[in-house]
N, C-alpha and C positions, 0 to 999 in steps of 0.2 A: 204481802199486799197483793190483791187480786189484779191481774192484768186487765185494764178496761176494755181491751179488745176481745176478751173472752165473753163479753156480755153484748147481746144485740144492741146496736146503736141507740134504738129508741128507748130501750129500758135503761141503758147507761145514762141517757139524758134525763130520764125521770128520776133516777136515783140521785143525781146531782142536785136537782131541784128539791127533792125531799130533804136533802141535807141542809137546804136553805130555809126549810119550813114551808115549802110551796108543793103541796101534794095534789095528786090528780083527784077529781071527784070520785067518791067511794062507789064501788059497783053495788048492785042491788043485793040485799041480805038473803042468803040461801034460806029455803024453808026449814031446813034442819042440817046441823052439822054432823058429819060422819065421824065415828070413833077411830080414825085412822091418822097416821102422820104422814105428811108429804115428804118425799125424800129428794125431789128435785124435778126439773123439767127438761125435756129435750126440744130444742127449737127447730122445727122442721120447715120453718118459713123459707120462702124463696130469697135467694141472695141476688141472682143474676138471671136474665132472660136474653137470649139472643137468637134472631131468626137465622136459620141455616140456608134456607132457600124460600121460594114463594109459598110453600105448603107446610114447612116444618120448622119448629123452634126448639132450642135446648133450654132447659131450666137447671140452674145449680142451686143447691139448697144448703142451709145453715148446717144440716146433720152430715154433710160430706157426700151426698148422692147427686146424681145428675141423671135427668131424664130427657128424652126427645119426644116431642108430642107432634102429631099431624093435626093441623087446624081443621075443624069441622063445624058446620052450622047446627049440628045435633046438639041435644041437651047433655049428652055424655061423651067423654073423650078420655081414653086412657093412654098411659105412656107406651110408646113404641119401644123405648129402650130405658133401662134402669141399671145404672152401673155405679159403683163406688169410685169416687175420684180421689178424695183425701180425707184425712182424719178430722173429726170435729175439734180437735185440740188446735187446729189452724183456722178456725171459724168457717169450716165448710168451703164450698165452691164460690170464691169471690171474684173470679174472673173467667169469662168465656169470650173467645175470639175466633170466629170462623175464619179459616184460611182457604186459599184456592187449593185445588187438588183433592177435594172431598176430605178435608182435614179440618180438625178443630183443636185449638189450644185452650188449656184450662190451667188454673192455679193448681198446685200440687202440695207443696210445703214451703217452708221458708228459704229453700235453696234450690228449688227446681220447679219447671213447668211440666205439665203432662200433655202429650200429643195423642190424638185420637184420629182414626181413619175409617172411612167407609168405602171398602173395595167396589161395591156396587154403585155408589153415589146416592142411594135412597135412604141412607142412615139407618136401616133396619139391621145392618150387620156391622154397626160401629164396634171397633176393637182397638185396644191400646197400641200405640205406635212408638211407645218409649217415653222416657223422661229426659229433659234437657237441664243439666245443672247450671247454677250460677253462684256467685259470691252470696253467702247467707247474710251479709251485711245489707243487702237490698231488701230483705224481708219478703213476706208472702206477696204474690201478685194480687193486686185489688182491682184492677180494670185493664182492658186491653182492646186495641183496634189494629187491623191490618190495612195497609195501604199499598197501592201499586208502585209508588215511588221507591227507588232503590234498585239494586242488582241482585236478583230480579225483582224482589219486593221486600217490604219492611213490616215487622210487627212491633208495635209501640205498646209498652206494658208499664202501668203504674204500679208502684210498690208500697207497702206499709211504711217504709222508712221515709217516704217523701221524695224518693227518686223515681225516675223514668228510665227504663232500659229499652234500648233499640236493638232489634235483631234482624239480620239478613235472612230472608226465608226463600228456600229453593223448593218450589212445589213439585218438581220432577222427582226429587229425592226425599220430599217431605223432611227436610233439615232446617233447623234453626241454628244460626251461628251468631254468638254475641258480638255486637259492634261496639257499643258504648253505653254509658249511664250518664244521666243529667240530674243534677240537684235542683229541684223545683220547690224547695221548702220555703215557707214563710217564717222568717226569723221571730215573729210575733204572732203565734197561732191564736186564732179567735176562740178556740175551745178550751175549756179549763183543764183538760188532761195533757195538754202538749202534744196531741197527736197530729201526724202529718200524712196519714194515709191518702194516697191519690185514688179517690173513690170513683172517678168518672174519666173516661177518655173518649173523645168524639172527633170525627174527622171534619174539619172546616172546608178544606179543598184537597184535591188530589189529581193533578194534571201536570203534563209536561215534565215528568221526572222529578217533581218536587211536591210534597204534601205539607199541609199545615194542620196540626192536631191540636185540640184544645183539651186541657185537663182541669179537673176540679178536685180540690183536696179538702180534708178534714180541717186543715189549718186556715181555711178561707181564700186561698189563692185560686184565681182562674189564670191559667197560663196558656200561651200559644207557643207551640214548638214546631220548628221546621224539621221535616224528615226527608232523607235519612240523616241529615247532618247533626240533629239534635240541637240546633241553635235556638236559644230562648228569644222569641220575638216580643213578648210582653208578659208582664206579671201584674195582676191586679187583685186587691182584696175586694170581693164581690159586695160587701156591705161593711164599712168600717166600724159599725156599731154592733156587728153580729156577736152572738154568744155561742153559736154552734157553727160548724163547718158545712161543707157541701156534700150532699148525698148523691145527687144525680145531675147530669147535664143532658141537653138534647140540642142539636144543631140543625137548621134548615136554611140553607143559603148562608147569609150573613147573620141570621137571627139566632140567638141563644137563649135557652131557658135554663135557669139555675134553680134547683130543688134544695131546701135546707130545713132545718128545724127552727120555728120561730119560738121565742121566749117572751111572754108577756103580750098584752093586747096591742102594743105599739110596733111590734115587729112584724116581719112578713116572711112567708115560707116558699114563695114562688116569685122569681125575679126575671125580667125580660130585658135583654140587651141586643144591640146590633154591634157588629165587630168591623172596624175600620180595616179596609184592605191595604192602607198606607201606613198606619201606625200600629195596627193590630191591637188597638186598645178597645175594650168593650164600652159602649156608651149605654147608660141606663135609660130604658124607655118606659117601663111600667113595672108594677109589683102588686102582689095580692097576698093576703092571709087566708088560706083555705081552712077554715075552722067551723065545724058544725056546732059545737058546744062552746060558747063564748067564756065559760067559766074555767076552761082548762088552762093551766099555766103554760103549756107547750102545745105546739101543733107540728108534729113531725111529718114532713113531706118526704115519703120514701123514694118515690120515682116519678119522673115526668118525661113526656115524650111529645113531639110535634106529630100531627096527624092530619086527617081530613075527614069530613062528613058530607052529607048531601049538599049542603050550602057552601062548601068551600074549606079552606085550610082551618085547622083548629089545634088545640092542644089538649092533653090529658094528663092528670096527676093522681097519685094514690097517696092517701094520708093514713095516719095511724088510727084514725077513728073507723077504719073499714070502708071509707068512702072513695068512690071514683069521681073526680072532678073533671069537668070539661069547660073549655072557653075558647075564645078567639083573641087575635092580636091585630091591632092596627099599627101603623108606623110609630105611633107615640103613646100607645095605651095597651094594657092587658085587660081584657074583658072576661068575666065569669058568667058562663051560661047557667051553671048550677052543679049539683052532685047527686050521686045515687049511692045509697048504702048497699054495699055488695057482699063484704066478707068480714071476718072477725078482725078485731083490732090488731095493731102492729105494722100494718102496711103490706103493700104487694109490689112485686115486680112487674113492670109494664113493658110491652113491645108492640110497636105498630108496623104494619106492612101494607103497602098500597098495591092497587091494581088487581082486584078491588080492595076497598078499605077493611082491614081486619085488625082488631086490637086483642091482644092476649094479656090477661091479668092473672098473676099467680101468687097466692100466698100459701096456706095449707092446701087449698083446693085450686082448681084451674077454672077460669071463667074466660069465655070467648065471645066477642062482640063483632058484628058486622056494622060498619059505620055508615053505609049508604054512599060512600065515595066510589067513583068508578075506578 
């Protein structure tokens, strides 16, 4: 039986719907069929995007490569660095986490992390800094964030097993030391494959020696964890009626965006919550179904991020139809400004950086936008 993780999530979801007799609208018929046989496809779509500093960001891809780009307002931008990170057998680069000390952590395989270092600090000389082993029962690293809390700092990593690992990070020696793991699995996954991959890790707060980190999983759980202790503060199913899990999270203050794949016209693929500082429970404020073609049985929201434009705060989202969506949020509602068709289907990784406002969108190709925010 094929491991469902070996298929890109958006295609995995489509295959499940096809098995129920719900197929996607057919593509246009080609002018003529070629007398050749297809042997397979390599998915070079982006998995992760992480800003490294004010000018550069790293992109990890499904094919196992990692590139670092310098943001430019010109129409053309090429990779500064292109290095192999891990084997496509492990779903490519699923985690990127910038660390202090000009260092970057990435997923490597199902039993280790990879560390990368830039001696100059400008990322043009990025080089391997070793691998860090861990118990293979944790599975591949699927998301991660570094926080200042801890001695001297902490790396929080989500895994394909549904566990989160916490690591003490020493920037002077560029060393990670395993501290503990935490089981954040939902005993009743919302997806039909029984997957628990922790697909998103975002920092809710990081001050006074204690951090609070949010995770979002394929099984539908949104969790708040305390770091470095690993204490679970809350666990909530983002949508009790969901048929698919969480693909992406974005946090701004106490406001949370959750991206997922909606199934059917009554479902939604972007959810807006506020998180209580007392109970740590997310409260639903708004939702939307970002769908260009209403005949599609699913609408996969690949990535979402808070941002800003000339008129103030906003959000962005990338969907499987190749569309970049944009909107705003009030205390009690999620508002959609509209969408722009940008790239080919399957979705794109997004990353926003302020001062001034810049948005990077990466699928097979790289797209950069200036948002007009100061």
